[in-house]
C-alpha positions, 0 to 999 in steps of 0.5 A: 144627090150630093157627095158626102165628100164635098165640103159645105158651101163657103168652106175650103181646104187650105194647103200648108204653104197658104196655111202658114202665110195665113197663120203668120198674118193672124199672129202679127195682127193678134200681137199688134192688137195686144199692144193696144190693150186688146184681149183675146176671147174665144166665142163658142163654135156652136149656139142653141138655135133659141138664143139666135132667134 
């Protein structure tokens, strides 16, 4: 029996110092992509199963 408090496989908590580094890198990459004319899109977090089959 698995604990309800465990995260699903391939998910992990990111603590503040590492989260800050990740966010700074993400920001730099997004800013660089923007200089090349790339646009930001936000895909949906969930999909209907039928659309994936």
